[in-house]
PLY file of the C-alpha trace (Angstrom):
ply
format ascii 1.0
element vertex 386
property float x
property float y
property float z
element edge 385
property int vertex1
property int vertex2
end_header
29.56 -33.55 -12.73
26.02 -34.99 -11.79
22.26 -34.56 -12.48
22.15 -32.75 -9.02
24.28 -29.94 -10.12
21.15 -29.00 -12.67
18.63 -29.35 -10.12
15.50 -28.43 -12.42
12.26 -27.79 -10.29
9.66 -30.59 -10.89
7.20 -28.38 -12.17
8.54 -26.29 -14.52
8.44 -26.13 -18.34
12.06 -26.11 -19.84
13.14 -25.61 -23.23
16.75 -26.45 -24.49
18.57 -27.43 -27.55
20.96 -30.76 -27.47
23.40 -32.38 -30.06
25.29 -35.56 -30.91
27.61 -36.35 -33.77
25.50 -37.60 -36.55
22.68 -35.98 -35.91
21.52 -33.49 -38.85
20.49 -30.63 -36.64
20.62 -29.44 -32.92
17.53 -30.43 -31.53
15.20 -28.21 -29.49
14.44 -30.47 -26.37
12.63 -30.31 -23.11
12.35 -32.30 -19.91
10.20 -34.62 -18.24
9.99 -36.78 -15.47
13.90 -36.94 -15.77
14.17 -37.53 -19.32
15.15 -35.39 -22.12
12.78 -35.22 -24.98
13.37 -34.01 -28.56
10.60 -31.82 -29.93
12.10 -30.01 -32.77
9.13 -30.08 -35.45
8.49 -28.16 -38.64
6.15 -25.55 -36.65
9.35 -24.91 -34.09
12.49 -25.89 -35.40
14.42 -23.39 -33.24
14.42 -22.00 -29.68
13.58 -18.69 -31.17
10.60 -20.17 -33.27
9.30 -21.55 -29.54
9.37 -18.49 -28.33
7.85 -16.59 -31.14
4.75 -18.81 -29.98
1.50 -17.04 -28.44
2.06 -19.62 -25.61
5.68 -21.09 -25.44
5.26 -22.99 -22.08
1.72 -24.33 -23.42
3.45 -25.38 -26.79
6.62 -27.29 -24.91
4.38 -28.89 -22.46
2.31 -30.34 -25.04
4.60 -30.89 -27.93
5.20 -34.66 -28.67
8.80 -35.91 -28.93
11.09 -38.70 -28.76
13.72 -39.47 -25.64
16.84 -39.10 -26.28
18.34 -39.84 -22.72
18.15 -39.09 -19.28
18.92 -35.56 -17.97
21.24 -37.18 -15.58
23.39 -38.73 -18.17
22.99 -36.09 -20.87
24.08 -33.59 -18.13
26.84 -35.62 -17.21
28.30 -35.99 -21.02
27.80 -32.26 -21.43
31.24 -31.81 -19.44
33.96 -30.58 -22.45
36.50 -32.17 -21.04
34.90 -35.82 -21.05
32.43 -35.59 -23.23
31.49 -38.10 -25.93
30.48 -36.23 -29.14
28.06 -39.64 -30.15
25.83 -38.95 -27.21
23.77 -36.11 -26.90
25.29 -33.29 -24.98
23.45 -29.56 -24.00
24.01 -26.60 -25.84
23.04 -23.21 -24.93
19.07 -22.89 -25.11
19.42 -19.96 -27.55
20.10 -20.06 -30.71
18.84 -17.33 -33.05
18.37 -14.62 -30.93
20.17 -11.43 -30.64
22.70 -12.15 -26.99
22.84 -8.68 -25.30
23.65 -8.02 -21.77
22.92 -4.86 -19.62
25.49 -3.19 -17.41
25.55 -1.40 -14.22
21.92 -2.27 -13.48
22.51 -2.62 -9.32
23.52 0.30 -8.02
25.13 -1.33 -5.13
27.68 -2.79 -7.81
28.43 0.91 -9.33
31.23 1.25 -6.75
33.22 -1.56 -8.19
32.68 -0.46 -11.84
33.94 3.06 -10.72
37.13 1.77 -8.55
37.78 -0.75 -11.65
37.88 2.57 -14.34
39.77 4.66 -11.47
42.40 1.65 -10.80
43.37 1.23 -14.67
42.99 -2.15 -14.38
45.35 -2.52 -11.44
43.93 -4.83 -8.65
46.47 -3.42 -6.22
44.84 -0.26 -6.47
41.39 -0.88 -6.03
41.09 -1.49 -2.28
42.47 2.14 -1.33
40.48 3.40 -4.15
37.13 1.75 -2.56
37.96 3.04 1.01
38.03 6.33 -0.08
34.77 6.62 -2.53
32.65 4.62 0.45
34.09 7.47 3.01
32.55 10.02 0.55
29.31 8.76 -0.25
28.79 5.70 2.18
28.38 2.13 1.23
24.35 1.45 1.00
23.32 2.96 -2.29
20.57 0.05 -2.54
17.52 2.92 -2.56
19.12 4.83 -4.83
16.73 4.94 -7.97
18.64 5.89 -11.39
17.68 9.27 -12.69
16.33 10.48 -9.56
17.30 13.97 -7.85
18.83 11.53 -5.08
21.08 9.71 -7.59
22.15 13.26 -9.38
23.23 14.77 -6.07
25.51 11.13 -5.58
26.87 11.93 -9.05
27.21 15.64 -8.24
29.58 14.64 -5.01
31.63 12.16 -7.06
32.45 14.56 -10.04
33.32 17.12 -7.23
35.92 14.76 -5.79
36.92 13.89 -9.34
35.80 10.43 -9.59
33.37 10.93 -12.34
32.69 7.85 -14.55
31.04 6.95 -17.84
29.58 4.08 -15.22
27.95 6.78 -13.31
25.88 7.55 -16.38
24.42 4.43 -16.72
24.15 3.18 -13.01
22.20 6.04 -11.61
21.82 8.40 -14.87
18.47 8.01 -17.06
19.50 5.58 -19.35
20.51 2.38 -19.28
23.81 0.46 -20.60
23.09 -2.47 -23.16
25.62 -3.93 -25.33
25.96 -7.07 -27.56
27.56 -9.87 -25.54
28.01 -12.13 -28.50
26.54 -12.67 -31.86
23.72 -15.41 -32.40
24.55 -19.04 -32.09
27.83 -17.81 -30.30
27.04 -18.57 -26.78
27.70 -22.11 -25.16
25.59 -24.00 -22.38
25.83 -26.21 -19.47
29.43 -28.15 -19.00
30.95 -25.97 -21.86
34.27 -24.20 -21.33
34.15 -20.51 -20.74
36.62 -18.47 -22.40
39.23 -15.84 -21.31
41.19 -13.89 -23.68
44.87 -14.62 -22.72
46.12 -10.91 -22.31
44.05 -11.04 -19.18
45.35 -11.02 -15.82
42.44 -9.62 -13.31
38.80 -11.06 -14.66
35.70 -12.44 -12.62
32.60 -14.38 -13.89
29.02 -12.56 -13.65
26.59 -14.58 -12.36
23.39 -13.29 -13.69
19.60 -14.01 -14.55
19.03 -13.68 -18.27
15.38 -12.99 -19.72
14.21 -14.20 -23.07
12.24 -11.43 -25.03
10.38 -12.41 -28.32
10.35 -10.10 -31.17
7.52 -8.24 -29.58
9.65 -7.46 -26.72
7.40 -9.77 -24.46
9.49 -11.48 -22.01
8.64 -15.52 -22.22
11.29 -16.91 -19.94
14.60 -17.08 -18.08
17.65 -18.74 -17.38
20.72 -18.03 -15.83
24.37 -16.90 -17.59
27.55 -16.08 -16.82
28.81 -12.89 -18.54
32.49 -13.73 -18.00
34.31 -10.34 -17.70
37.83 -9.03 -17.94
38.28 -6.54 -15.49
41.52 -5.24 -16.36
40.63 -4.37 -20.16
37.42 -2.79 -19.63
39.26 -0.82 -16.37
41.87 0.48 -19.15
39.07 2.37 -20.95
35.30 1.79 -21.32
35.59 1.69 -25.32
37.37 -1.74 -24.73
34.02 -3.07 -23.78
33.65 -5.08 -26.82
37.53 -6.91 -26.17
36.53 -7.43 -22.42
32.95 -9.06 -23.06
32.82 -10.87 -26.39
35.17 -13.05 -26.95
35.37 -17.07 -27.85
33.11 -18.96 -25.56
32.74 -15.47 -23.14
28.63 -16.06 -23.07
27.55 -18.72 -21.19
23.30 -19.61 -20.88
21.63 -22.07 -19.43
20.84 -25.10 -18.37
17.72 -24.79 -19.86
15.12 -21.73 -20.39
12.61 -22.06 -17.77
9.02 -20.87 -19.54
6.55 -18.84 -18.11
3.58 -20.19 -16.75
0.99 -20.14 -13.55
4.12 -21.64 -11.88
6.68 -19.35 -12.86
6.43 -15.71 -13.68
8.31 -12.59 -13.95
7.24 -12.02 -10.51
9.82 -14.92 -9.51
12.70 -13.38 -11.61
12.76 -10.38 -9.76
12.47 -12.13 -6.48
15.45 -14.59 -7.38
18.66 -15.36 -5.66
21.56 -16.46 -7.78
24.29 -17.93 -6.28
28.18 -18.37 -7.21
30.50 -20.70 -6.70
33.89 -20.84 -8.05
36.13 -23.79 -6.92
39.66 -23.89 -8.27
42.14 -26.85 -8.70
44.35 -25.18 -6.24
41.85 -25.49 -3.26
40.60 -21.83 -3.33
36.52 -21.26 -3.23
34.62 -18.30 -3.75
30.92 -17.97 -2.73
28.54 -15.33 -3.12
25.27 -14.23 -3.86
23.37 -11.98 -5.85
19.77 -10.57 -5.41
17.49 -10.03 -8.01
15.34 -8.00 -5.11
18.15 -5.17 -5.30
18.18 -4.55 -9.33
17.78 -0.85 -9.84
16.58 -0.94 -13.07
13.65 -3.65 -13.49
13.68 -6.37 -16.26
10.81 -4.63 -18.47
12.39 -1.67 -18.33
15.84 -3.14 -19.45
14.17 -5.02 -22.10
12.41 -1.73 -23.20
16.01 -0.17 -23.25
16.79 -2.77 -26.17
13.90 -3.53 -28.01
11.01 -1.34 -29.30
10.11 1.33 -31.80
14.02 2.34 -31.31
15.65 -0.97 -32.32
13.61 -4.14 -33.67
14.80 -7.45 -33.08
13.00 -10.14 -35.51
14.50 -13.07 -33.54
13.76 -12.08 -30.46
16.66 -11.48 -28.11
18.41 -13.14 -24.58
18.96 -10.33 -22.19
21.69 -10.44 -19.28
20.20 -8.39 -16.59
23.45 -7.77 -14.50
24.77 -8.54 -11.35
25.40 -7.28 -8.17
28.07 -9.15 -7.13
31.83 -8.44 -7.88
34.26 -10.56 -6.28
37.25 -8.76 -4.30
37.93 -11.97 -2.00
41.87 -11.93 -2.51
43.58 -15.33 -3.95
46.98 -15.36 -3.79
48.87 -12.44 -2.47
47.25 -9.85 -0.13
45.51 -6.73 -1.91
45.31 -8.35 -5.43
41.85 -9.41 -5.30
40.13 -12.11 -7.14
41.20 -13.50 -10.61
40.27 -16.89 -12.52
42.75 -19.73 -12.75
42.22 -22.02 -15.66
40.61 -24.92 -14.59
38.12 -22.89 -12.27
34.93 -24.64 -12.10
32.28 -22.00 -11.44
28.66 -22.58 -10.64
25.94 -20.29 -11.45
22.61 -21.29 -9.52
18.85 -20.30 -8.22
16.27 -22.51 -7.12
13.76 -22.15 -10.20
16.08 -22.16 -13.13
18.79 -24.84 -11.60
22.62 -24.59 -12.47
24.49 -23.64 -14.99
28.25 -25.24 -14.56
31.23 -24.23 -16.66
34.80 -24.50 -16.59
37.22 -21.70 -17.04
39.85 -21.87 -19.87
41.78 -19.51 -22.09
39.31 -18.73 -25.10
41.92 -20.13 -27.84
41.85 -23.05 -25.83
38.16 -23.93 -26.26
36.17 -25.19 -28.64
36.20 -22.65 -31.62
33.10 -21.43 -32.70
32.19 -22.95 -35.99
28.71 -23.51 -36.41
26.54 -20.38 -36.98
23.61 -19.21 -38.72
23.89 -20.13 -42.30
25.04 -23.63 -41.29
21.71 -24.12 -38.95
19.63 -22.90 -41.63
21.13 -24.82 -44.40
20.83 -28.54 -42.16
17.39 -27.18 -41.04
16.08 -27.00 -44.98
18.07 -30.33 -45.83
15.74 -31.92 -42.91
13.13 -30.31 -44.70
11.79 -28.54 -41.38
11.95 -24.89 -43.12
0 1
1 2
2 3
3 4
4 5
5 6
6 7
7 8
8 9
9 10
10 11
11 12
12 13
13 14
14 15
15 16
16 17
17 18
18 19
19 20
20 21
21 22
22 23
23 24
24 25
25 26
26 27
27 28
28 29
29 30
30 31
31 32
32 33
33 34
34 35
35 36
36 37
37 38
38 39
39 40
40 41
41 42
42 43
43 44
44 45
45 46
46 47
47 48
48 49
49 50
50 51
51 52
52 53
53 54
54 55
55 56
56 57
57 58
58 59
59 60
60 61
61 62
62 63
63 64
64 65
65 66
66 67
67 68
68 69
69 70
70 71
71 72
72 73
73 74
74 75
75 76
76 77
77 78
78 79
79 80
80 81
81 82
82 83
83 84
84 85
85 86
86 87
87 88
88 89
89 90
90 91
91 92
92 93
93 94
94 95
95 96
96 97
97 98
98 99
99 100
100 101
101 102
102 103
103 104
104 105
105 106
106 107
107 108
108 109
109 110
110 111
111 112
112 113
113 114
114 115
115 116
116 117
117 118
118 119
119 120
120 121
121 122
122 123
123 124
124 125
125 126
126 127
127 128
128 129
129 130
130 131
131 132
132 133
133 134
134 135
135 136
136 137
137 138
138 139
139 140
140 141
141 142
142 143
143 144
144 145
145 146
146 147
147 148
148 149
149 150
150 151
151 152
152 153
153 154
154 155
155 156
156 157
157 158
158 159
159 160
160 161
161 162
162 163
163 164
164 165
165 166
166 167
167 168
168 169
169 170
170 171
171 172
172 173
173 174
174 175
175 176
176 177
177 178
178 179
179 180
180 181
181 182
182 183
183 184
184 185
185 186
186 187
187 188
188 189
189 190
190 191
191 192
192 193
193 194
194 195
195 196
196 197
197 198
198 199
199 200
200 201
201 202
202 203
203 204
204 205
205 206
206 207
207 208
208 209
209 210
210 211
211 212
212 213
213 214
214 215
215 216
216 217
217 218
218 219
219 220
220 221
221 222
222 223
223 224
224 225
225 226
226 227
227 228
228 229
229 230
230 231
231 232
232 233
233 234
234 235
235 236
236 237
237 238
238 239
239 240
240 241
241 242
242 243
243 244
244 245
245 246
246 247
247 248
248 249
249 250
250 251
251 252
252 253
253 254
254 255
255 256
256 257
257 258
258 259
259 260
260 261
261 262
262 263
263 264
264 265
265 266
266 267
267 268
268 269
269 270
270 271
271 272
272 273
273 274
274 275
275 276
276 277
277 278
278 279
279 280
280 281
281 282
282 283
283 284
284 285
285 286
286 287
287 288
288 289
289 290
290 291
291 292
292 293
293 294
294 295
295 296
296 297
297 298
298 299
299 300
300 301
301 302
302 303
303 304
304 305
305 306
306 307
307 308
308 309
309 310
310 311
311 312
312 313
313 314
314 315
315 316
316 317
317 318
318 319
319 320
320 321
321 322
322 323
323 324
324 325
325 326
326 327
327 328
328 329
329 330
330 331
331 332
332 333
333 334
334 335
335 336
336 337
337 338
338 339
339 340
340 341
341 342
342 343
343 344
344 345
345 346
346 347
347 348
348 349
349 350
350 351
351 352
352 353
353 354
354 355
355 356
356 357
357 358
358 359
359 360
360 361
361 362
362 363
363 364
364 365
365 366
366 367
367 368
368 369
369 370
370 371
371 372
372 373
373 374
374 375
375 376
376 377
377 378
378 379
379 380
380 381
381 382
382 383
383 384
384 385
C-alpha cells in the first residue's frame, strides 16, 4: 500500500504514535510536509498527555521534533504482512485512553440489530425477518429521535408484533449503549491485521468515526475506527457483547488523531461521510458509506453518556460513535449475506481524516497484545520522560 491510502489533508494537525525495534518506547508523532516527526517530550510523553493539554492542536503544531521518515515510507512499512520492524511503523494513535464504543446510534441501522437478534445468528433467516419488520414500520426511520413520543410509538408496534429487543431500548429509548471495546494500549493502528474470533461464521467491519475526549469530557479531536463485529455471536445473545466485540486485534483506530483547530471542528465530525471498501482475495468487492449527519445521538450526547459526574476517566477516552452501515450484500450463496474471509483488505476513509487500512485475520493469527500500560510506564521512566 502507498501513502495515497492515507491521504491526509494538508491543513490538518495530526497526532499519532510510531515504533521501531530498538527504540526505548513508542514515539509520539505528527506529520508536517509529508514527513513524520517524533515530538515525544517530558511534558507530553503519551498521546493521553497531548490530549490533556489546554490546546492540543496548538501544542502539536508548535512542538519541536526530529524527522523519522516520510509518511509514505512509514505507511508502507506499517502493513503487518511485510513490515521491517527495525524501521518505523504506525501504531494506534491512542495509548492510555479508555477505548469505548457506542452502539445503535443510527436509528436507520436499528432494524439490522433487531434482525440480528431475531435471526439468532443465522444469516439465512435475516432477509425474511427484515422484510417482515419493514412492512410493519417502514424503512425510513432517519428522523426518529431517541426518547421521543414517536420513538415510543414505534417501539410499541414492534412489541405488539413480538419483535421486542434490547436494541430497541438503546436505539430509540432515552439511554445510549456505551461499552468497552478494548483495554487501553490494546487497539491496533493503520496497516495492522484486525482479528476475528475463530468461532464466528457471520461477521463484518463497522466503519466509524471515533472522537477523542480529555479527562474533563472535552472532545479534542477525531480519528477513524473499525469496530470489528461478530454478528452471529452478538445475535445469539446481547450478553455475549464482550465476546462479539473484544478480541485480540478487534479494535482498530487511525491513522492519526486529527486535533480540533480553526480548520477542523466538531461540526466537521457531524457532517463527515465515512466510506468503506472491502476487497477480498477472492475478487469480492463491497462498497458502502455512512453519513454522520444521520446519527441519532450527537457526539456530545454520547460522550456525556460515557464520562461525567457518574463516571470518570482520568486518562480520557476514545469513543467509537457507531455506524449506519450494515453490509447485507451476499457473498457466495444467495441469502447468506456478507461475512469476512481471511485476507480481506478493509479501507475506512473520510475526506478530513484520511484512510484506515487493515487486513482481516483470525485473532490467534494476529500479533499478540504483549505491550501494556505497565511496559509503557517502565520504558518512559527509564528514558526519564516521567
